C-alpha atoms as a printed R data frame, in Angstrom:
   type eleno elety resid chain resno       x       y      z
1  ATOM     1    CA   UNK     A     1 100.715  96.245 72.374
2  ATOM     2    CA   UNK     A     2 104.165  97.840 72.088
3  ATOM     3    CA   UNK     A     3 106.283  99.139 74.968
4  ATOM     4    CA   UNK     A     4 109.712 100.778 75.174
5  ATOM     5    CA   UNK     A     5 111.949  99.668 78.018
6  ATOM     6    CA   UNK     A     6 113.108 102.659 80.093
7  ATOM     7    CA   UNK     A     7 114.817 101.023 83.072
8  ATOM     8    CA   UNK     A     8 115.923  97.540 84.124
9  ATOM     9    CA   UNK     A     9 116.510  96.767 87.811
10 ATOM    10    CA   UNK     A    10 119.351  94.292 87.376
11 ATOM    11    CA   UNK     A    11 120.422  94.076 91.008
12 ATOM    12    CA   UNK     A    12 116.955  93.634 92.509
13 ATOM    13    CA   UNK     A    13 115.144  90.343 93.052
14 ATOM    14    CA   UNK     A    14 112.658  89.717 91.773
15 ATOM    15    CA   UNK     A    15 113.970  91.373 88.621
16 ATOM    16    CA   UNK     A    16 111.730  94.051 87.158
17 ATOM    17    CA   UNK     A    17 111.711  96.713 84.473
18 ATOM    18    CA   UNK     A    18 109.915  99.943 83.678
19 ATOM    19    CA   UNK     A    19 108.415 100.227 80.209
20 ATOM    20    CA   UNK     A    20 106.461 102.976 78.452
21 ATOM    21    CA   UNK     A    21 103.249 102.042 76.659
22 ATOM    22    CA   UNK     A    22 103.630 103.263 73.065
23 ATOM    23    CA   UNK     A    23 100.124 102.523 71.796
24 ATOM    24    CA   UNK     A    24  96.854 103.734 73.313
25 ATOM    25    CA   UNK     A    25  94.470 101.184 74.745
26 ATOM    26    CA   UNK     A    26  93.990  98.714 77.545
27 ATOM    27    CA   UNK     A    27  95.978  95.563 78.139
28 ATOM    28    CA   UNK     A    28  95.971  92.697 80.583
29 ATOM    29    CA   UNK     A    29  98.606  90.333 81.917
30 ATOM    30    CA   UNK     A    30  97.949  86.639 82.468
31 ATOM    31    CA   UNK     A    31 100.107  83.798 83.748
32 ATOM    32    CA   UNK     A    32 101.092  83.135 80.119
33 ATOM    33    CA   UNK     A    33 102.019  86.714 79.198
34 ATOM    34    CA   UNK     A    34 105.392  87.555 77.687
35 ATOM    35    CA   UNK     A    35 107.120  90.891 77.162
36 ATOM    36    CA   UNK     A    36 109.644  90.854 74.333
37 ATOM    37    CA   UNK     A    37 109.470  87.060 74.370
38 ATOM    38    CA   UNK     A    38 110.325  86.910 78.095
39 ATOM    39    CA   UNK     A    39 107.907  85.432 80.630
40 ATOM    40    CA   UNK     A    40 106.569  87.979 83.115
41 ATOM    41    CA   UNK     A    41 104.610  87.630 86.321
42 ATOM    42    CA   UNK     A    42 100.926  88.422 86.387
43 ATOM    43    CA   UNK     A    43 101.419  91.487 88.599
44 ATOM    44    CA   UNK     A    44 101.809  94.921 86.938
45 ATOM    45    CA   UNK     A    45 102.074  98.261 88.735
46 ATOM    46    CA   UNK     A    46 102.452 101.925 87.862
47 ATOM    47    CA   UNK     A    47 105.427 103.621 89.461
48 ATOM    48    CA   UNK     A    48 105.226 107.201 90.670
49 ATOM    49    CA   UNK     A    49 106.806 108.862 87.668
50 ATOM    50    CA   UNK     A    50 106.140 112.448 86.607
51 ATOM    51    CA   UNK     A    51 106.057 114.057 83.183
52 ATOM    52    CA   UNK     A    52 108.026 117.221 82.417
53 ATOM    53    CA   UNK     A    53 104.856 119.131 83.386
54 ATOM    54    CA   UNK     A    54 105.006 117.431 86.814
55 ATOM    55    CA   UNK     A    55 101.841 115.428 86.121
56 ATOM    56    CA   UNK     A    56 101.580 111.683 86.800
57 ATOM    57    CA   UNK     A    57 102.955 109.726 83.840
58 ATOM    58    CA   UNK     A    58 100.274 107.119 83.280
59 ATOM    59    CA   UNK     A    59 102.031 105.446 80.363
60 ATOM    60    CA   UNK     A    60 104.858 103.846 82.378
61 ATOM    61    CA   UNK     A    61 104.393 100.407 83.939
62 ATOM    62    CA   UNK     A    62 106.533  98.102 86.063
63 ATOM    63    CA   UNK     A    63 106.703  94.492 84.886
64 ATOM    64    CA   UNK     A    64 108.267  91.741 86.993
65 ATOM    65    CA   UNK     A    65 110.199  89.064 85.131
66 ATOM    66    CA   UNK     A    66 109.358  85.444 85.892
67 ATOM    67    CA   UNK     A    67 113.092  84.667 85.938
68 ATOM    68    CA   UNK     A    68 116.105  86.922 86.494
69 ATOM    69    CA   UNK     A    69 117.948  84.676 84.022
70 ATOM    70    CA   UNK     A    70 116.085  86.507 81.237
71 ATOM    71    CA   UNK     A    71 117.585  89.915 82.063
72 ATOM    72    CA   UNK     A    72 120.203  89.614 79.321
73 ATOM    73    CA   UNK     A    73 117.428  89.285 76.705
74 ATOM    74    CA   UNK     A    74 116.190  92.838 77.328
75 ATOM    75    CA   UNK     A    75 117.895  96.221 76.883
76 ATOM    76    CA   UNK     A    76 117.011  99.800 77.827
77 ATOM    77    CA   UNK     A    77 115.580 101.569 74.770
78 ATOM    78    CA   UNK     A    78 114.387  98.314 73.216
79 ATOM    79    CA   UNK     A    79 110.839  98.282 71.820
80 ATOM    80    CA   UNK     A    80 109.062  95.091 72.807
81 ATOM    81    CA   UNK     A    81 105.684  93.526 72.184
82 ATOM    82    CA   UNK     A    82 103.420  92.438 75.034
83 ATOM    83    CA   UNK     A    83 101.909  89.038 74.261
84 ATOM    84    CA   UNK     A    84  99.009  88.991 76.698
85 ATOM    85    CA   UNK     A    85  98.569  85.227 76.616
86 ATOM    86    CA   UNK     A    86  95.167  83.937 77.606
87 ATOM    87    CA   UNK     A    87  92.754  85.763 79.900
88 ATOM    88    CA   UNK     A    88  92.051  82.510 81.739
């Protein structure tokens, strides 16, 4: 599943980013999941973001990085692949 990074919270800990889902469908995040090759935590949330029509934007998700040391590997605007890992 592809995502486009829209925002990276570089000063916050734990480090997180907002990414837009580019392909329709469901996804899951496991302890082995990676986003753009970077390990992410199992927790995913949807921020309160609105579309231009002032409707909830249900294609944007917040991903928490497993390590803030990986921040330099990701850039705003970058299209990344979510490797879901195992569902175990």
